[in-house]
VOKE-902708 format. One record per atom (N, C-alpha, C): residue number from 1; z, x, y; atom name. Coordinates in Angstrom, 3 decimals, decimal comma. Layout:
N
+-----+----------+----------+----------+------+
:   n :       up :     east :    north : atom :
+-----+----------+----------+----------+------+
: NUM :        Z :        X :        Y :   CA :
...
+-----+----------+----------+----------+------+
END
This chain:
99
+-----+----------+----------+----------+------+
:   n :       up :     east :    north : atom :
+-----+----------+----------+----------+------+
:   1 :   58,576 :   65,574 :  116,883 :    N :
:   1 :   59,882 :   65,667 :  116,226 :   CA :
:   1 :   59,878 :   67,159 :  115,364 :    C :
:   2 :   58,813 :   67,839 :  115,606 :    N :
:   2 :   58,780 :   69,025 :  114,833 :   CA :
:   2 :   58,751 :   70,335 :  115,877 :    C :
:   3 :   58,085 :   69,768 :  117,041 :    N :
:   3 :   58,565 :   70,577 :  118,082 :   CA :
:   3 :   59,905 :   70,808 :  118,427 :    C :
:   4 :   60,681 :   69,987 :  118,217 :    N :
:   4 :   62,125 :   69,689 :  118,776 :   CA :
:   4 :   62,829 :   70,602 :  117,711 :    C :
:   5 :   62,465 :   70,506 :  116,389 :    N :
:   5 :   63,261 :   71,383 :  115,596 :   CA :
:   5 :   62,706 :   72,633 :  115,728 :    C :
:   6 :   61,538 :   73,226 :  116,237 :    N :
:   6 :   61,177 :   74,312 :  116,074 :   CA :
:   6 :   61,953 :   74,974 :  117,283 :    C :
:   7 :   61,879 :   74,402 :  118,477 :    N :
:   7 :   62,534 :   74,665 :  119,744 :   CA :
:   7 :   64,254 :   75,428 :  119,197 :    C :
:   8 :   64,535 :   73,858 :  118,606 :    N :
:   8 :   66,063 :   74,333 :  118,487 :   CA :
:   8 :   66,050 :   75,404 :  117,579 :    C :
:   9 :   65,581 :   75,780 :  116,580 :    N :
:   9 :   65,690 :   77,002 :  115,805 :   CA :
:   9 :   65,338 :   78,260 :  116,327 :    C :
:  10 :   64,609 :   78,062 :  117,335 :    N :
:  10 :   64,628 :   79,220 :  118,115 :   CA :
:  10 :   65,360 :   79,836 :  118,906 :    C :
:  11 :   66,117 :   78,857 :  119,610 :    N :
:  11 :   67,283 :   79,074 :  120,923 :   CA :
:  11 :   68,482 :   79,448 :  119,914 :    C :
:  12 :   68,452 :   78,907 :  118,327 :    N :
:  12 :   69,825 :   79,398 :  117,772 :   CA :
:  12 :   69,360 :   80,870 :  117,201 :    C :
:  13 :   68,287 :   81,074 :  116,961 :    N :
:  13 :   68,107 :   82,450 :  116,370 :   CA :
:  13 :   67,849 :   83,579 :  117,587 :    C :
:  14 :   67,766 :   83,189 :  118,838 :    N :
:  14 :   67,692 :   84,135 :  120,047 :   CA :
:  14 :   69,286 :   84,074 :  120,232 :    C :
:  15 :   70,122 :   82,870 :  120,300 :    N :
:  15 :   71,566 :   83,411 :  120,632 :   CA :
:  15 :   72,162 :   83,916 :  119,707 :    C :
:  16 :   71,897 :   83,806 :  118,351 :    N :
:  16 :   72,311 :   84,810 :  117,290 :   CA :
:  16 :   72,228 :   85,998 :  117,286 :    C :
:  17 :   70,920 :   86,212 :  117,589 :    N :
:  17 :   70,514 :   87,576 :  117,950 :   CA :
:  17 :   71,243 :   88,350 :  119,327 :    C :
:  18 :   71,307 :   87,585 :  119,996 :    N :
:  18 :   71,926 :   88,133 :  121,467 :   CA :
:  18 :   73,554 :   88,762 :  121,175 :    C :
:  19 :   74,195 :   87,543 :  120,338 :    N :
:  19 :   75,660 :   87,842 :  120,427 :   CA :
:  19 :   75,725 :   88,568 :  119,052 :    C :
:  20 :   74,872 :   89,176 :  118,412 :    N :
:  20 :   74,827 :   90,565 :  117,416 :   CA :
:  20 :   74,632 :   91,743 :  117,692 :    C :
:  21 :   74,438 :   91,962 :  118,837 :    N :
:  21 :   74,063 :   93,289 :  119,910 :   CA :
:  21 :   75,934 :   93,649 :  120,202 :    C :
:  22 :   75,939 :   94,940 :  119,984 :    N :
:  22 :   77,337 :   95,605 :  120,286 :   CA :
:  22 :   76,854 :   96,008 :  121,541 :    C :
:  23 :   78,056 :   95,395 :  122,601 :    N :
:  23 :   78,121 :   95,586 :  124,177 :   CA :
:  23 :   78,821 :   96,826 :  124,212 :    C :
:  24 :   77,876 :   97,753 :  125,130 :    N :
:  24 :   78,325 :   99,003 :  125,419 :   CA :
:  24 :   78,350 :   99,403 :  127,139 :    C :
:  25 :   79,475 :   99,245 :  127,304 :    N :
:  25 :   79,221 :   99,759 :  129,326 :   CA :
:  25 :   78,961 :  101,251 :  129,643 :    C :
:  26 :   78,772 :  101,955 :  128,728 :    N :
:  26 :   78,337 :  103,245 :  129,141 :   CA :
:  26 :   76,454 :  103,300 :  128,923 :    C :
:  27 :   76,063 :  104,297 :  130,009 :    N :
:  27 :   74,519 :  103,981 :  129,952 :   CA :
:  27 :   74,087 :  105,401 :  130,659 :    C :
:  28 :   73,224 :  105,998 :  129,909 :    N :
:  28 :   72,619 :  107,178 :  130,933 :   CA :
:  28 :   73,492 :  108,464 :  130,144 :    C :
:  29 :   73,552 :  109,487 :  131,026 :    N :
:  29 :   74,308 :  110,518 :  130,688 :   CA :
:  29 :   75,602 :  110,552 :  130,294 :    C :
:  30 :   76,264 :  109,490 :  130,773 :    N :
:  30 :   77,623 :  109,330 :  130,318 :   CA :
:  30 :   77,614 :  108,822 :  128,988 :    C :
:  31 :   76,708 :  107,995 :  128,496 :    N :
:  31 :   76,507 :  107,807 :  127,018 :   CA :
:  31 :   76,411 :  108,996 :  126,121 :    C :
:  32 :   75,458 :  109,678 :  126,767 :    N :
:  32 :   74,948 :  110,649 :  125,975 :   CA :
:  32 :   75,875 :  112,098 :  125,841 :    C :
:  33 :   76,823 :  111,958 :  126,860 :    N :
:  33 :   77,886 :  113,112 :  126,636 :   CA :
:  33 :   79,282 :  112,369 :  126,294 :    C :
:  34 :   79,217 :  111,507 :  125,823 :    N :
:  34 :   80,549 :  110,678 :  125,383 :   CA :
:  34 :   81,114 :  111,375 :  124,088 :    C :
:  35 :   82,234 :  111,509 :  124,140 :    N :
:  35 :   83,032 :  112,319 :  123,381 :   CA :
:  35 :   84,370 :  111,282 :  122,926 :    C :
:  36 :   84,008 :  110,832 :  121,607 :    N :
:  36 :   85,005 :  109,990 :  121,128 :   CA :
:  36 :   86,466 :  110,313 :  120,939 :    C :
:  37 :   86,531 :  111,616 :  120,749 :    N :
:  37 :   87,736 :  112,418 :  120,425 :   CA :
:  37 :   88,711 :  112,270 :  121,598 :    C :
:  38 :   88,001 :  112,332 :  122,667 :    N :
:  38 :   88,999 :  112,299 :  124,054 :   CA :
:  38 :   89,262 :  111,190 :  124,516 :    C :
:  39 :   88,839 :  109,846 :  123,956 :    N :
:  39 :   89,080 :  108,557 :  124,474 :   CA :
:  39 :   90,641 :  108,357 :  124,076 :    C :
:  40 :   91,000 :  107,454 :  124,694 :    N :
:  40 :   92,391 :  106,961 :  124,120 :   CA :
:  40 :   92,097 :  105,885 :  123,253 :    C :
:  41 :   93,012 :  106,457 :  121,963 :    N :
:  41 :   92,966 :  105,326 :  120,649 :   CA :
:  41 :   94,325 :  104,569 :  120,594 :    C :
:  42 :   94,235 :  103,556 :  120,037 :    N :
:  42 :   95,248 :  103,156 :  119,674 :   CA :
:  42 :   96,644 :  103,686 :  118,727 :    C :
:  43 :   97,710 :  103,897 :  118,974 :    N :
:  43 :   98,515 :  104,624 :  117,774 :   CA :
:  43 :   98,490 :  103,580 :  116,525 :    C :
:  44 :   98,238 :  104,072 :  115,710 :    N :
:  44 :   98,365 :  103,534 :  114,252 :   CA :
:  44 :   99,489 :  103,840 :  113,106 :    C :
:  45 :  100,007 :  102,883 :  112,524 :    N :
:  45 :  100,613 :  103,556 :  111,423 :   CA :
:  45 :  100,307 :  103,371 :  109,958 :    C :
:  46 :  100,570 :  104,448 :  109,222 :    N :
:  46 :   99,769 :  104,178 :  107,782 :   CA :
:  46 :  100,922 :  104,242 :  106,946 :    C :
:  47 :  100,799 :  103,131 :  106,101 :    N :
:  47 :  101,871 :  103,139 :  104,678 :   CA :
:  47 :  101,481 :  104,042 :  103,572 :    C :
:  48 :  102,410 :  104,821 :  103,334 :    N :
:  48 :  102,135 :  105,934 :  102,448 :   CA :
:  48 :  103,307 :  105,671 :  101,157 :    C :
:  49 :  102,707 :  105,433 :  100,034 :    N :
:  49 :  103,686 :  105,870 :   98,639 :   CA :
:  49 :  104,351 :  106,904 :   98,853 :    C :
:  50 :  105,817 :  107,104 :   98,870 :    N :
:  50 :  106,151 :  108,451 :   98,755 :   CA :
:  50 :  106,667 :  108,836 :   97,227 :    C :
:  51 :  106,814 :  107,778 :   96,325 :    N :
:  51 :  107,036 :  108,509 :   94,888 :   CA :
:  51 :  105,806 :  108,201 :   94,064 :    C :
:  52 :  105,495 :  109,055 :   93,257 :    N :
:  52 :  104,620 :  108,795 :   92,005 :   CA :
:  52 :  105,316 :  108,295 :   90,888 :    C :
:  53 :  104,287 :  107,700 :   90,153 :    N :
:  53 :  104,860 :  106,934 :   88,887 :   CA :
:  53 :  104,910 :  108,298 :   87,629 :    C :
:  54 :  106,229 :  108,278 :   87,060 :    N :
:  54 :  106,163 :  109,158 :   85,968 :   CA :
:  54 :  105,329 :  108,956 :   84,838 :    C :
:  55 :  104,686 :  107,582 :   84,867 :    N :
:  55 :  104,005 :  107,178 :   83,309 :   CA :
:  55 :  102,611 :  108,148 :   83,466 :    C :
:  56 :  102,382 :  108,406 :   82,172 :    N :
:  56 :  101,409 :  109,063 :   81,713 :   CA :
:  56 :  100,517 :  108,431 :   80,714 :    C :
:  57 :   99,132 :  108,650 :   80,261 :    N :
:  57 :   98,617 :  108,418 :   79,359 :   CA :
:  57 :   98,210 :  107,016 :   79,368 :    C :
:  58 :   98,311 :  106,031 :   78,238 :    N :
:  58 :   98,064 :  104,313 :   78,182 :   CA :
:  58 :   98,967 :  103,934 :   78,931 :    C :
:  59 :  100,427 :  104,275 :   78,922 :    N :
:  59 :  101,389 :  103,630 :   79,677 :   CA :
:  59 :  101,015 :  103,629 :   81,111 :    C :
:  60 :  100,401 :  104,798 :   81,631 :    N :
:  60 :   99,814 :  104,825 :   83,179 :   CA :
:  60 :   98,613 :  103,682 :   83,422 :    C :
:  61 :   97,750 :  103,736 :   82,200 :    N :
:  61 :   96,637 :  103,200 :   82,283 :   CA :
:  61 :   96,781 :  101,656 :   82,501 :    C :
:  62 :   97,969 :  101,167 :   81,561 :    N :
:  62 :   98,274 :   99,845 :   81,301 :   CA :
:  62 :   99,014 :   99,221 :   82,159 :    C :
:  63 :   99,892 :  100,098 :   83,013 :    N :
:  63 :  100,817 :   99,353 :   84,145 :   CA :
:  63 :  100,112 :   98,585 :   84,979 :    C :
:  64 :  100,825 :   97,350 :   85,285 :    N :
:  64 :  100,221 :   96,349 :   86,185 :   CA :
:  64 :  101,110 :   96,686 :   87,576 :    C :
:  65 :  100,194 :   96,392 :   88,860 :    N :
:  65 :  100,230 :   96,787 :   90,040 :   CA :
:  65 :  101,282 :   95,920 :   90,500 :    C :
:  66 :  101,352 :   94,937 :   89,874 :    N :
:  66 :  102,414 :   93,585 :   90,398 :   CA :
:  66 :  103,712 :   94,055 :   89,855 :    C :
:  67 :  103,879 :   94,745 :   89,008 :    N :
:  67 :  105,056 :   94,774 :   88,078 :   CA :
:  67 :  105,925 :   96,394 :   89,130 :    C :
:  68 :  105,215 :   97,056 :   89,784 :    N :
:  68 :  105,636 :   98,068 :   90,403 :   CA :
:  68 :  106,596 :   97,803 :   91,686 :    C :
:  69 :  107,618 :   98,789 :   91,804 :    N :
:  69 :  108,391 :   98,583 :   92,975 :   CA :
:  69 :  108,286 :   99,924 :   94,018 :    C :
:  70 :  107,289 :  100,487 :   94,257 :    N :
:  70 :  107,424 :  101,889 :   94,808 :   CA :
:  70 :  107,589 :  101,387 :   96,338 :    C :
:  71 :  108,208 :  102,115 :   96,868 :    N :
:  71 :  108,466 :  102,116 :   98,511 :   CA :
:  71 :  107,793 :  102,625 :   99,334 :    C :
:  72 :  106,799 :  102,339 :  100,303 :    N :
:  72 :  106,021 :  102,896 :  101,298 :   CA :
:  72 :  106,768 :  103,402 :  102,392 :    C :
:  73 :  106,348 :  104,379 :  103,147 :    N :
:  73 :  107,090 :  105,168 :  104,324 :   CA :
:  73 :  105,750 :  104,975 :  105,371 :    C :
:  74 :  106,296 :  104,491 :  106,489 :    N :
:  74 :  105,262 :  104,135 :  107,534 :   CA :
:  74 :  105,241 :  105,562 :  108,415 :    C :
:  75 :  104,055 :  106,144 :  108,469 :    N :
:  75 :  103,688 :  107,300 :  108,797 :   CA :
:  75 :  103,066 :  107,112 :  110,474 :    C :
:  76 :  103,339 :  107,839 :  111,374 :    N :
:  76 :  102,875 :  107,515 :  112,760 :   CA :
:  76 :  101,635 :  108,294 :  112,877 :    C :
:  77 :  100,481 :  107,701 :  113,237 :    N :
:  77 :   99,033 :  108,700 :  113,336 :   CA :
:  77 :   98,991 :  108,544 :  114,815 :    C :
:  78 :   99,289 :  109,700 :  115,399 :    N :
:  78 :   98,846 :  109,922 :  116,902 :   CA :
:  78 :   97,645 :  110,911 :  116,986 :    C :
:  79 :   97,015 :  110,899 :  117,957 :    N :
:  79 :   95,710 :  111,705 :  118,442 :   CA :
:  79 :   96,812 :  112,989 :  118,747 :    C :
:  80 :   96,112 :  113,925 :  118,630 :    N :
:  80 :   96,363 :  115,638 :  118,874 :   CA :
:  80 :   96,297 :  115,529 :  120,264 :    C :
:  81 :   97,321 :  115,571 :  121,151 :    N :
:  81 :   96,904 :  115,818 :  122,551 :   CA :
:  81 :   97,013 :  117,322 :  123,221 :    C :
:  82 :   97,147 :  118,106 :  122,361 :    N :
:  82 :   96,967 :  119,497 :  122,659 :   CA :
:  82 :   95,894 :  120,068 :  123,402 :    C :
:  83 :   95,565 :  121,058 :  124,124 :    N :
:  83 :   94,439 :  121,372 :  124,902 :   CA :
:  83 :   93,748 :  122,279 :  123,739 :    C :
:  84 :   92,410 :  121,983 :  123,683 :    N :
:  84 :   91,407 :  122,559 :  122,768 :   CA :
:  84 :   90,940 :  123,892 :  123,450 :    C :
:  85 :   91,149 :  125,197 :  122,751 :    N :
:  85 :   90,790 :  126,453 :  123,048 :   CA :
:  85 :   89,008 :  126,513 :  123,046 :    C :
:  86 :   88,485 :  127,062 :  124,242 :    N :
:  86 :   87,211 :  127,063 :  124,298 :   CA :
:  86 :   86,770 :  128,440 :  124,821 :    C :
:  87 :   85,275 :  128,858 :  124,658 :    N :
:  87 :   84,992 :  129,953 :  125,286 :   CA :
:  87 :   85,232 :  130,866 :  124,182 :    C :
:  88 :   85,389 :  132,563 :  125,437 :    N :
:  88 :   85,659 :  133,667 :  124,488 :   CA :
:  88 :   87,028 :  133,570 :  123,809 :    C :
:  89 :   88,028 :  132,701 :  124,106 :    N :
:  89 :   89,372 :  132,844 :  123,273 :   CA :
:  89 :   89,337 :  132,445 :  122,072 :    C :
:  90 :   88,505 :  131,303 :  122,127 :    N :
:  90 :   88,348 :  130,374 :  120,852 :   CA :
:  90 :   87,598 :  131,330 :  119,839 :    C :
:  91 :   86,623 :  132,492 :  120,467 :    N :
:  91 :   85,407 :  132,821 :  119,478 :   CA :
:  91 :   86,578 :  133,954 :  118,908 :    C :
:  92 :   87,204 :  134,680 :  119,608 :    N :
:  92 :   87,981 :  135,779 :  119,341 :   CA :
:  92 :   89,442 :  135,636 :  118,882 :    C :
:  93 :   89,848 :  134,103 :  118,503 :    N :
:  93 :   90,945 :  133,535 :  118,055 :   CA :
:  93 :   91,164 :  134,270 :  116,226 :    C :
:  94 :   92,164 :  134,546 :  116,208 :    N :
:  94 :   92,720 :  134,933 :  114,585 :   CA :
:  94 :   93,430 :  133,704 :  114,300 :    C :
:  95 :   92,757 :  132,867 :  113,435 :    N :
:  95 :   93,752 :  131,927 :  112,755 :   CA :
:  95 :   95,041 :  132,194 :  112,084 :    C :
:  96 :   94,997 :  133,561 :  111,237 :    N :
:  96 :   96,085 :  134,049 :  110,687 :   CA :
:  96 :   97,327 :  134,454 :  111,440 :    C :
:  97 :   96,958 :  134,469 :  112,672 :    N :
:  97 :   97,810 :  135,109 :  113,631 :   CA :
:  97 :   98,463 :  133,734 :  114,592 :    C :
:  98 :   99,713 :  133,541 :  114,461 :    N :
:  98 :  100,242 :  132,376 :  115,232 :   CA :
:  98 :  100,292 :  132,949 :  116,735 :    C :
:  99 :   99,358 :  132,656 :  117,308 :    N :
:  99 :   99,529 :  132,961 :  118,841 :   CA :
:  99 :   99,503 :  131,902 :  119,627 :    C :
+-----+----------+----------+----------+------+
END
């Protein structure tokens, strides 16, 4: 009976350890040279509070968040798809000039 419990525990632990590992399809040089900023990411919208509270001091400290009626504004966050400048052009770039 003890052997059965030991075998069952070993199987459960090995299955749990196998499922805990993250699956990554990239291997070798492709994984080494992977650039996450070039991969396609999902567009995400972030909700941002547009108005600040006018309260200051103890009034601000003691205000309850469930009593606030701040409106949130959705902002579309997309990846920058502009081409990155590399090489001598990037080295000689003058950020103060809008070229």
